[in-house]
C-alpha positions as CSV (number, residue, x, y, z in Angstrom):
1,X,-145.8,-93.0,16.9
2,X,-146.5,-91.0,13.7
3,X,-148.8,-88.7,15.7
4,X,-146.0,-87.9,18.1
5,X,-143.7,-86.8,15.3
6,X,-146.4,-84.6,13.7
7,X,-147.2,-83.0,17.1
8,X,-143.5,-82.3,17.8
9,X,-142.9,-80.8,14.3
10,X,-146.0,-78.6,14.5
11,X,-145.0,-77.4,18.0
12,X,-141.5,-76.5,16.8
13,X,-143.0,-74.6,13.9
14,X,-145.4,-72.7,16.1
15,X,-142.6,-71.7,18.5
16,X,-140.4,-70.6,15.6
17,X,-143.2,-68.5,14.1
18,X,-143.6,-66.6,17.4
19,X,-140.0,-65.7,17.8
20,X,-137.9,-63.2,15.9
21,X,-134.3,-63.7,14.7
22,X,-132.2,-64.1,17.8
23,X,-128.9,-62.3,18.4
24,X,-126.8,-65.4,18.0
25,X,-128.1,-65.7,14.4
26,X,-127.2,-62.1,13.6
27,X,-124.3,-61.9,11.1
28,X,-123.2,-58.5,12.2
29,X,-121.0,-60.1,14.8
30,X,-118.9,-61.5,12.0
31,X,-118.0,-58.1,10.7
32,X,-114.7,-56.7,11.9
33,X,-114.8,-53.8,14.3
34,X,-113.6,-50.5,12.8
35,X,-110.0,-49.8,13.3
36,X,-109.5,-47.1,15.9
37,X,-106.7,-44.6,16.6
38,X,-106.2,-42.5,19.7
39,X,-105.8,-38.8,18.8
40,X,-104.6,-36.2,21.2
41,X,-106.1,-32.7,21.2
42,X,-104.4,-29.6,22.6
43,X,-105.3,-25.9,22.5
44,X,-103.7,-22.6,23.5
45,X,-105.3,-21.6,25.9
46,X,-106.3,-25.0,27.3
47,X,-109.9,-25.8,28.3
48,X,-111.4,-25.5,24.8
49,X,-114.2,-28.0,23.9
50,X,-113.1,-30.3,21.1
51,X,-116.0,-31.8,19.2
52,X,-115.5,-34.3,16.4
53,X,-117.8,-34.9,13.4
54,X,-118.6,-38.2,15.0
55,X,-120.2,-36.4,18.0
56,X,-117.5,-37.2,20.6
57,X,-116.4,-34.3,22.8
58,X,-113.7,-33.5,25.4
59,X,-112.0,-30.5,27.0
60,X,-108.4,-29.9,26.0
61,X,-105.9,-31.3,26.7
62,X,-107.5,-34.7,26.0
63,X,-107.5,-37.7,23.8
64,X,-110.3,-39.6,21.9
65,X,-110.4,-43.0,20.2
66,X,-111.6,-42.3,16.6
67,X,-112.3,-44.6,13.7
68,X,-109.8,-44.4,10.9
69,X,-112.1,-45.3,8.0
70,X,-112.7,-41.7,6.8
71,X,-111.6,-38.1,7.3
72,X,-113.0,-36.3,10.4
73,X,-113.3,-32.7,11.4
74,X,-112.8,-31.3,14.9
75,X,-114.2,-28.0,16.1
76,X,-112.6,-26.1,19.0
77,X,-114.7,-23.6,20.9
78,X,-114.0,-21.5,24.0
79,X,-115.8,-18.5,25.3
80,X,-114.1,-15.3,24.4
81,X,-112.3,-16.9,21.4
82,X,-113.1,-17.4,17.8
83,X,-113.9,-21.1,16.9
84,X,-111.3,-23.1,15.0
85,X,-111.9,-26.2,12.8
86,X,-109.2,-28.8,11.9
87,X,-109.4,-31.8,9.5
88,X,-108.0,-35.2,10.5
89,X,-107.3,-37.6,7.7
90,X,-106.5,-41.4,7.7
91,X,-103.0,-42.2,6.4
92,X,-102.2,-45.7,5.1
93,X,-98.9,-47.0,6.3
94,X,-97.3,-50.1,4.7
95,X,-97.3,-53.0,7.1
96,X,-99.4,-51.3,9.8
97,X,-103.0,-50.3,10.3
98,X,-104.2,-46.8,9.1
99,X,-103.5,-43.9,11.4
100,X,-105.1,-40.4,11.7
101,X,-102.9,-37.4,11.0
102,X,-102.1,-34.9,12.4
103,X,-101.7,-36.4,15.8
104,X,-101.6,-34.5,18.2
105,X,-104.0,-31.9,16.9
106,X,-102.8,-28.5,18.3
107,X,-104.7,-25.2,17.7
108,X,-104.0,-21.7,18.9
109,X,-107.3,-19.9,19.5
110,X,-107.6,-16.3,18.5
111,X,-109.3,-13.9,20.9
112,X,-112.7,-12.8,19.7
113,X,-113.0,-9.1,18.9
114,X,-115.0,-7.1,21.5
115,X,-118.6,-6.7,20.6
116,X,-119.4,-3.4,18.8
117,X,-120.5,-0.6,21.1
118,X,-124.1,0.0,20.9
119,X,-124.9,3.6,20.1
120,X,-127.8,4.8,22.1
121,X,-130.4,6.4,19.9
122,X,-131.6,9.6,21.3
123,X,-135.1,9.3,22.7
124,X,-137.7,10.9,20.5
125,X,-138.7,14.3,21.8
126,X,-141.7,14.3,24.0
127,X,-144.6,16.1,22.5
128,X,-145.8,18.9,24.7
129,X,-149.5,19.1,25.2
130,X,-151.1,22.0,23.3
131,X,-150.9,25.1,25.4
132,X,-154.2,26.9,26.2
133,X,-154.4,30.2,24.4
134,X,-153.2,33.0,26.6
135,X,-155.8,35.3,28.2
136,X,-156.5,38.2,26.0
137,X,-155.5,41.6,27.3
138,X,-158.3,43.7,28.7
139,X,-158.2,46.0,25.7
140,X,-158.8,43.1,23.3
141,X,-161.7,41.8,25.4
142,X,-163.6,45.1,25.2
143,X,-166.3,45.4,22.7
144,X,-165.2,46.6,19.3
145,X,-165.8,50.3,18.6
146,X,-168.6,51.3,16.3
147,X,-167.6,51.5,12.6
148,X,-166.3,54.9,11.5
149,X,-168.9,57.0,9.7
150,X,-168.7,56.9,5.9
151,X,-167.9,59.9,3.9
152,X,-170.6,61.5,1.7
153,X,-169.1,60.2,-1.6
154,X,-168.8,56.5,-1.8
155,X,-165.6,55.3,-3.3
156,X,-165.7,53.0,-6.3
157,X,-163.4,50.1,-6.8
158,X,-161.3,50.3,-9.9
159,X,-162.7,48.4,-12.9
160,X,-160.8,45.3,-13.9
161,X,-160.5,46.6,-17.5
162,X,-159.5,50.0,-18.8
163,X,-162.3,52.5,-19.1
164,X,-161.3,53.8,-22.5
165,X,-159.2,52.1,-25.1
166,X,-155.7,53.5,-25.5
167,X,-155.3,55.9,-28.4
168,X,-152.7,55.5,-31.1
């Protein structure tokens, strides 16, 4: 009889060692769910994408259930318009659960300025290939004439210094 008890206890311990903590033993189920509030989003013009800081998105006009435990931001984007951001804050009300304000969130999107005109830069001038020298006229192609005969008295170049000192 004692052997049966030992075998059963050891089997139970072996099975317990092989398993992990089961979901039914998880204490997270005892935590209260976050309090949610439904917030409505509207934009002028409609059709903007509203994206919350929690990651939820929708196209205006729309509504999302958001937690009221902390402030949130909502970004509105629409092609051709400048993006807008709004902050939603929880408000404590006596005798009732917290609510998010403002509710509804209404934004008027501003048209985006037109993109700056791109000024075309003038194309750099194309370099012309070097022109071949023009053909020489027939007179220039002729052989040079013989040097002129020298006169009988050679000419001397002037000396770089004065020949006689100046008199005083």
